[in-house]
N, C-alpha and C positions, 0 to 999 in steps of 0.2 A: 532613513529608514524609518517606516512608519510607527512601531514600535518605538524607535526613539525619543520621535513627534509627540510623541502618543504621552509619553513622562515627561514631556518640556514643553512642548508646545501650548496650544490654544487653547481650551473647550471646543472649539468647532472640531478642530483635527480628533479628539478624542472620541466625536457620535461620527467619524465617516471612514474610518480605520476595519478593513476588511484583513484579519492577518491573515481569513484561508487564502483569499487571492491572492496575498500578497507571500506567503510563505508557497504557493506555485511556481508563484513569477521565479526568485528564489531556485525553487527547487530546476526548475529548467534552463537554469544558467550555473547551474552548477555550484551553485552559494549554500552547499548543501547544512553547512554549523547556523548559518542566520535562517535560512529554511525552516529549522528546526525549531528555532527562537518564536521564528511567527506563528507556527501550529501550534506550537504551546500554550502560546500566548492566544489561540485561534481557539485552541482545548479548556481554558479558562471560563471562556466566556457563556462557551454550548458543553460542558461536560461533561464524558462518553460518546462526543459526538465520532459515530461508524467513520465519516468520511474521512474525518482529523484523522482518526486515531489510523487509519492504513496510511494515509501518509505520513504520517509519524514516519511509522513503520517502514514504510519505501523510503525513505533517508536515509532512517537508522542503516538501512542493508545500503547502502551507498555512499557514507561512511564506513560502514567496514563493521558496523554495533550487530553482530548477525543474529548473536544471547537477548540484545532488547530490540528488536525486528518480530522475532520467534514470541519473545512472551506480548509483542505488540498487537500481533494479528492472532494468536492465541483468547487473549483479552478482549479484540473484534469478534473474535465467532461466539464467544460465550456471551456475548449480548446479542449476534445476531447470525445465527448457523449458516443463515442465508448468505453470508455477502460471499459472495465469488470472488472481490480482489482480495479478500481473504486467503483462501483456501489457495488460489492462483498464485499469490505471493509465497504463503507459510511452504505447499510444494515442493520450489525450490531452493525456498532455505533447507527444507530437511532432508534431498539430492543431494546439496552441497554436504552433507552433515551425513551421509550415506546411510541413512535411514529411508531406505525403499518403500515398503511395507507403507508409512503412515504416508509418502509423499504423495505415495500411486490413488490412496483414498482421496486424500486432497485434489486429487485431479481428475479425479471419476468424481466429486463430489462438485467440481468446479463446470466440467463439460455436462453434470445431467440437469444444469441449467443455466449455460453461458450465458454471458451477455452478448444483447440485441443490435450495438449500436458498429456503424461500419469501423473506427478503428479496432473493435475486439478482433478478428476475424484473423489474424495473425497472431495474438497469444493462442485463437480456440484450435490453431495447425497446429500451433507448436506444444500444448499440451496435449493434443491427440498423438503427435508424435513421441513425445516423452513416454505416455501412458504406455504403447504402443511397443516404444523400447524395454521398456518396464518388466512389460508383461510374454515379451522376446516372442513379440509378431514380428512380422514386417510390416511395413507402411508404403499402401500405395498412395499415386495422386490422386485427388480428386478434378 
């Protein structure tokens, strides 16, 4: 693990470690606690980094630390109210807690300016469907 190498490796290893990338790789293979460590190290290198904080919130969600995930998403939105990923993640965590109105507000914020990348389509559709259900509307195929 790169963070281990950084602690005990030679000076070259210290300059080459990308903790954020390492965290993403660990998250992908479901090594959540290790990913969290890497993301925390990445955050130490770039304090307040929105992308790192969102990945930390995702990791907290996956390991069942819902309250920490919510706090982290809220801190992201305090720094950048246009962080669409934070609106999306927070909305679904709030739904789990029965906070439907606040969840709907975050879904609306997400859908007001959704991500443009190809992979976002299913998240956009899911957000639309969920918001429609919350509003008591019927969902039709698009």
